[in-house]
C-alpha positions as protocol buffer text, in pm:
chain_id: "A"
residue {
  index: 1
  type: MET
  ca { x: -3405 y: -1663 z: 215 }
}
residue {
  index: 2
  type: ALA
  ca { x: -3414 y: -1348 z: 432 }
}
residue {
  index: 3
  type: VAL
  ca { x: -3792 y: -1336 z: 415 }
}
residue {
  index: 4
  type: ARG
  ca { x: -3817 y: -1691 z: 547 }
}
residue {
  index: 5
  type: ILE
  ca { x: -3594 y: -1606 z: 842 }
}
residue {
  index: 6
  type: ILE
  ca { x: -3791 y: -1287 z: 912 }
}
residue {
  index: 7
  type: ASP
  ca { x: -4107 y: -1498 z: 902 }
}
residue {
  index: 8
  type: GLY
  ca { x: -3964 y: -1721 z: 1176 }
}
residue {
  index: 9
  type: ALA
  ca { x: -3762 y: -1995 z: 1005 }
}
residue {
  index: 10
  type: GLN
  ca { x: -3443 y: -2096 z: 1185 }
}
residue {
  index: 11
  type: PRO
  ca { x: -3129 y: -1988 z: 993 }
}
residue {
  index: 12
  type: GLN
  ca { x: -2963 y: -2328 z: 1048 }
}
residue {
  index: 13
  type: ASP
  ca { x: -3264 y: -2498 z: 884 }
}
residue {
  index: 14
  type: THR
  ca { x: -3264 y: -2266 z: 581 }
}
residue {
  index: 15
  type: PRO
  ca { x: -3082 y: -2396 z: 271 }
}
residue {
  index: 16
  type: ILE
  ca { x: -2809 y: -2183 z: 118 }
}
residue {
  index: 17
  type: GLU
  ca { x: -2917 y: -2009 z: -200 }
}
residue {
  index: 18
  type: SER
  ca { x: -2717 y: -1834 z: -467 }
}
residue {
  index: 19
  type: GLN
  ca { x: -2816 y: -1607 z: -750 }
}
residue {
  index: 20
  type: LYS
  ca { x: -2815 y: -1777 z: -1088 }
}
residue {
  index: 21
  type: ASP
  ca { x: -2857 y: -1482 z: -1325 }
}
residue {
  index: 22
  type: VAL
  ca { x: -2647 y: -1172 z: -1269 }
}
residue {
  index: 23
  type: ASP
  ca { x: -2654 y: -851 z: -1470 }
}
residue {
  index: 24
  type: ILE
  ca { x: -2376 y: -600 z: -1413 }
}
residue {
  index: 25
  type: ILE
  ca { x: -2486 y: -237 z: -1428 }
}
residue {
  index: 26
  type: VAL
  ca { x: -2215 y: 28 z: -1410 }
}
residue {
  index: 27
  type: ASN
  ca { x: -2286 y: 389 z: -1322 }
}
residue {
  index: 28
  type: LYS
  ca { x: -1982 y: 538 z: -1493 }
}
residue {
  index: 29
  type: LYS
  ca { x: -2090 y: 895 z: -1424 }
}
residue {
  index: 30
  type: ASN
  ca { x: -2087 y: 843 z: -1046 }
}
residue {
  index: 31
  type: ALA
  ca { x: -1774 y: 629 z: -1058 }
}
residue {
  index: 32
  type: ASP
  ca { x: -1594 y: 912 z: -1237 }
}
residue {
  index: 33
  type: LEU
  ca { x: -1721 y: 1166 z: -982 }
}
residue {
  index: 34
  type: MET
  ca { x: -1580 y: 950 z: -701 }
}
residue {
  index: 35
  type: GLY
  ca { x: -1249 y: 891 z: -880 }
}
residue {
  index: 36
  type: ILE
  ca { x: -1315 y: 518 z: -925 }
}
residue {
  index: 37
  type: THR
  ca { x: -1179 y: 347 z: -1234 }
}
residue {
  index: 38
  type: ILE
  ca { x: -1387 y: 52 z: -1351 }
}
residue {
  index: 39
  type: PRO
  ca { x: -1163 y: -214 z: -1514 }
}
residue {
  index: 40
  type: ASP
  ca { x: -1216 y: -277 z: -1885 }
}
residue {
  index: 41
  type: ASP
  ca { x: -1306 y: -643 z: -1829 }
}
residue {
  index: 42
  type: ILE
  ca { x: -1596 y: -539 z: -1603 }
}
residue {
  index: 43
  type: MET
  ca { x: -1707 y: -270 z: -1847 }
}
residue {
  index: 44
  type: SER
  ca { x: -1713 y: -525 z: -2130 }
}
residue {
  index: 45
  type: LYS
  ca { x: -1934 y: -759 z: -1925 }
}
residue {
  index: 46
  type: ALA
  ca { x: -2177 y: -486 z: -1817 }
}
residue {
  index: 47
  type: ALA
  ca { x: -2533 y: -531 z: -1936 }
}
residue {
  index: 48
  type: LYS
  ca { x: -2586 y: -157 z: -1898 }
}
residue {
  index: 49
  type: VAL
  ca { x: -2352 y: 140 z: -1858 }
}
residue {
  index: 50
  type: ILE
  ca { x: -2497 y: 466 z: -1727 }
}
residue {
  index: 51
  type: GLU
  ca { x: -2298 y: 749 z: -1879 }
}
Protein backbone atom coordinates (compact mmCIF):
# COMPACT_ATOMS: atom_id res chain seq x y z
CA MET A 1 0.00 0.00 0.00
CA ALA A 2 2.76 2.46 0.94
CA VAL A 3 4.66 1.69 -2.24
CA ARG A 4 1.62 2.54 -4.35
CA ILE A 5 1.25 5.89 -2.62
CA ILE A 6 4.97 6.62 -3.00
CA ASP A 7 4.62 5.76 -6.68
CA GLY A 8 1.91 8.42 -7.02
CA ALA A 9 -1.42 6.76 -6.19
CA GLN A 10 -3.86 8.93 -4.25
CA PRO A 11 -4.36 7.69 -0.66
CA GLN A 12 -8.15 8.12 -0.90
CA ASP A 13 -8.18 5.82 -3.95
CA THR A 14 -6.06 3.12 -2.29
CA PRO A 15 -8.00 0.23 -0.70
CA ILE A 16 -7.38 -0.57 2.95
CA GLU A 17 -5.26 -3.67 3.45
CA SER A 18 -4.62 -5.76 6.52
CA GLN A 19 -2.08 -8.43 7.28
CA LYS A 20 -3.50 -11.93 7.17
CA ASP A 21 -0.65 -13.99 8.63
CA VAL A 22 1.07 -12.73 11.77
CA ASP A 23 3.97 -14.35 13.59
CA ILE A 24 4.85 -13.05 17.04
CA ILE A 25 8.57 -12.96 17.79
CA VAL A 26 9.61 -12.03 21.32
CA ASN A 27 13.11 -10.86 22.19
CA LYS A 28 13.02 -11.88 25.85
CA LYS A 29 16.66 -10.96 26.42
CA ASN A 30 16.10 -7.32 25.46
CA ALA A 31 12.73 -7.16 27.20
CA ASP A 32 14.41 -8.30 30.42
CA LEU A 33 17.19 -5.72 29.98
CA MET A 34 14.55 -2.98 29.65
CA GLY A 35 12.51 -4.26 32.59
CA ILE A 36 9.55 -5.23 30.39
CA THR A 37 7.47 -8.23 31.40
CA ILE A 38 5.89 -10.06 28.47
CA PRO A 39 2.53 -11.59 29.51
CA ASP A 40 2.31 -15.39 29.50
CA ASP A 41 -0.50 -15.41 26.92
CA ILE A 42 1.73 -13.55 24.45
CA MET A 43 4.69 -15.82 25.20
CA SER A 44 2.54 -18.89 24.54
CA LYS A 45 1.48 -17.51 21.14
CA ALA A 46 5.01 -16.54 20.09
CA ALA A 47 6.33 -18.35 17.03
CA LYS A 48 9.86 -17.63 18.22
CA VAL A 49 11.36 -16.51 21.54
CA ILE A 50 14.88 -15.10 21.53
CA GLU A 51 16.47 -15.93 24.85
